[in-house]
C-alpha positions in Angstrom: -19.6 6.4 14.1 -19.1 3.5 16.5 -16.5 4.2 19.2 -14.4 1.2 18.1 -13.9 2.8 14.7 -12.9 6.1 16.2 -10.3 4.3 18.4 -8.8 2.6 15.3 -8.5 5.9 13.5 -7.2 7.7 16.6 -4.5 5.1 17.0 -3.0 5.9 13.5 0.2 7.9 13.8 -1.4 10.7 11.8 -4.0 11.3 14.5 -2.6 9.8 17.8 -1.0 13.0 19.2 -3.2 15.7 17.7 -5.4 17.9 19.8 -8.5 16.1 21.0 -10.9 18.9 19.9 -9.4 18.9 16.5 -9.7 15.1 16.2 -13.4 15.5 17.2 -13.8 18.1 14.5 -12.5 15.7 11.9 -14.7 12.9 13.2 -17.9 14.9 13.0 -17.8 14.9 9.2 -16.5 11.3 9.0 -18.6 8.4 8.1 -17.9 4.6 7.8 -19.2 2.5 4.9 -19.0 -1.1 4.0 -18.2 -2.0 0.4 -18.4 -5.3 -1.5 -15.4 -6.6 -3.5 -14.5 -4.9 -6.8 -16.2 -1.6 -6.1 -14.4 1.5 -7.4 -14.0 4.0 -4.5 -12.2 6.7 -6.5 -11.3 7.4 -10.1 -8.0 8.7 -11.4 -8.3 12.4 -12.1 -11.3 13.0 -9.8 -11.2 15.8 -7.2 -9.9 14.6 -3.8 -13.0 14.9 -1.8 -12.1 12.5 1.0 -9.2 11.0 2.8 -9.9 7.3 3.1 -9.0 5.0 6.0 -9.0 1.3 5.4 -10.5 -0.3 8.6 -10.9 -3.8 7.2 -10.4 -5.6 3.9 -8.0 -4.4 1.2 -7.9 -1.8 -1.5 -5.9 -1.8 -4.8 -4.5 1.4 -6.1 -4.1 1.4 -9.9 -3.3 3.8 -12.8 -4.1 3.7 -16.5 -2.8 5.3 -19.7 -3.5 4.7 -23.3 -5.5 1.5 -22.6 -2.9 0.1 -20.2 -3.4 -0.4 -16.5 -0.9 -1.1 -13.7 -1.1 -1.9 -10.0 0.6 0.7 -7.9 0.0 -0.6 -4.4 -2.3 -2.6 -2.1 -3.6 -0.8 1.0 -4.4 -2.9 4.0 -5.8 -2.1 7.5 -5.3 0.2 9.3 -4.0 2.8 6.9 -4.9 5.9 4.8 -4.9 6.7 1.1 -4.4 9.1 -0.8 -3.0 11.8 1.6 -1.0 13.9 -0.9 -4.1 14.7 -3.0 -6.1 15.6 0.1 -3.5 18.1 1.4 -2.8 19.7 -2.1 -6.5 19.8 -3.0 -5.5 18.1 -6.2 -7.0 15.4 -8.4 -6.3 11.8 -7.5 -3.3 10.4 -9.4 -4.6 6.8 -8.9 -7.8 5.0 -8.9 -8.9 2.7 -6.0 -11.1 -0.3 -5.8 -11.8 -2.9 -3.1 -10.2 -6.3 -3.5 -12.5 -7.9 -1.0 -15.3 -6.8 1.4 -13.9 -3.7 3.0 -14.9 -1.2 5.6 -13.7 2.3 4.8 -13.8 5.5 6.8 -14.2 8.7 4.7 -12.9 11.9 6.2 -13.7 15.1 4.2 -10.6 16.5 2.6 -11.7 20.1 3.4 -11.8 19.2 7.1 -8.3 17.6 7.0 -6.9 20.8 5.4 -8.6 23.0 7.9 -7.1 21.1 10.8 -3.8 20.9 9.1 -3.6 24.7 9.2 -4.4 25.0 12.9 -2.9 21.9 14.6 0.9 21.9 14.4 1.3 18.4 15.8 -1.1 17.0 13.2 0.7 19.0 10.5 4.0 17.5 11.5 2.5 14.0 11.4 1.3 14.6 7.9 4.7 15.9 6.8 6.3 12.8 8.2 3.8 10.5 6.5 4.3 12.3 3.1 8.1 12.1 3.6 7.8 8.3 4.2 5.6 8.0 1.0 8.2 9.9 -1.0 11.0 7.6 0.3 8.9 4.6 -0.6 8.4 5.9 -4.2 12.2 6.4 -4.5 12.8 2.8 -3.3 10.2 1.5 -5.7 11.9 3.4 -8.6 15.3 2.0 -7.7 13.8 -1.5 -7.6 12.4 -1.1 -11.1 15.4 0.7 -12.6 18.4 -1.2 -11.0 17.2 -4.8 -10.9 16.2 -7.4 -13.4 12.7 -8.9 -13.3 14.1 -12.0 -11.6 15.9 -9.9 -9.0 12.8 -7.9 -8.3 10.7 -11.0 -7.8 13.4 -12.6 -5.5 13.5 -9.5 -3.3 9.7 -9.3 -3.3 9.4 -12.8 -2.0 12.0 -12.2 0.7 10.1 -9.1 1.8 6.9 -11.2 2.0 8.8 -13.8 4.0 9.9 -11.1 6.5 6.2 -10.3 7.0 5.5 -13.8 8.2 8.5 -13.8 10.6 10.8 -15.7 8.3 8.5 -18.7 7.8 9.9 -21.0 5.0 6.3 -21.3 3.5 3.8 -18.6 3.0 0.9 -17.6 0.8 1.0 -14.7 -1.7 -1.5 -12.1 -0.6 -2.0 -10.8 -4.2 -3.2 -12.4 -7.4 -0.3 -13.3 -9.7 -1.7 -11.0 -12.4 -1.6 -8.1 -10.0 1.8 -9.1 -8.7 3.1 -9.1 -12.3 1.8 -5.6 -12.8 3.2 -4.4 -9.5 6.6 -5.7 -10.4 6.5 -4.2 -13.9 6.2 -7.6 -15.6 3.7 -9.4 -17.8 1.9 -12.5 -16.4 4.0 -14.6 -18.8 7.2 -13.1 -17.6 6.2 -13.6 -14.0 5.5 -17.3 -14.7 9.0 -17.6 -16.3 10.6 -15.7 -13.4 9.0 -18.0 -10.8 10.5 -21.0 -12.6 13.8 -19.1 -12.9 14.0 -19.0 -9.1 13.7 -22.8 -8.7 17.5 -23.2 -8.8 17.7 -20.9 -5.7 15.4 -23.1 -3.7 12.0 -21.5 -4.4 9.0 -23.8 -4.8 5.7 -22.5 -6.1 2.3 -24.3 -5.8 -0.5 -22.0 -6.8 -0.2 -19.1 -4.4 1.9 -21.1 -1.9 5.6 -20.2 -1.9 8.2 -22.2 -0.2 11.8 -21.0 0.2 14.0 -24.1 0.8 17.4 -22.4 0.6 17.1 -18.9 2.0 20.9 -18.4 2.0 21.1 -19.1 -1.7 18.2 -16.8 -2.5 19.7 -14.0 -0.4 23.0 -14.4 -2.2 21.2 -14.0 -5.5 18.8 -11.3 -4.5 21.2 -9.1 -2.6 18.5 -7.2 -0.6 19.4 -3.8 0.8 17.5 -1.6 3.3 18.1 1.3 0.8 15.6 -0.4 -1.5 13.8 -3.1 0.4 13.1 -1.5 3.8 9.8 0.4 3.2 9.5 1.2 6.9 12.4 3.6 7.0 
């Protein structure tokens, strides 16, 4: 593995403070692979053979039931998926596929579990990561259960605006069909919801979003860190 890739992985909070020898043990079995767009990396229900690290590109996590599919999350560099299945040695609860050309590091799950048992700093980092994932799931459930579709969309747009340092205009980083699925809506409902936000100063041109009256949108959306801050 090129040294630059090792440095990227080492810098992740999961690995940054762990014992150097244990990190090297993990890297010995790790390999990096480039994938074209729309390649299925894992299937729902498969054994969790690898912990994946997205080094470049993006990966969509999805789930299906009874002929229906929903988008659960989009993973971007530099981050891992799916850690819980790796630690529990349990089947993946989601499928994953590349959205664009992506470079992925694959760390054998058995190696992760072996180091988890011996490196206490690494184990604490994993517990912290899993706790953060749990809190994100709770916030996502609160978003779905407590808000209308229009309120969910408004808060989603405000979160995206935060990611571009509050710029009035920004581009959606996800297809509208996938965004609708992520927000628990149909594409038709998403289209109506985007129009429904026009009175609050939201302009839509393709994937370009412009928020002309942030104060009005904030008053309608009523964001709260207990739902919308996924970093805490």
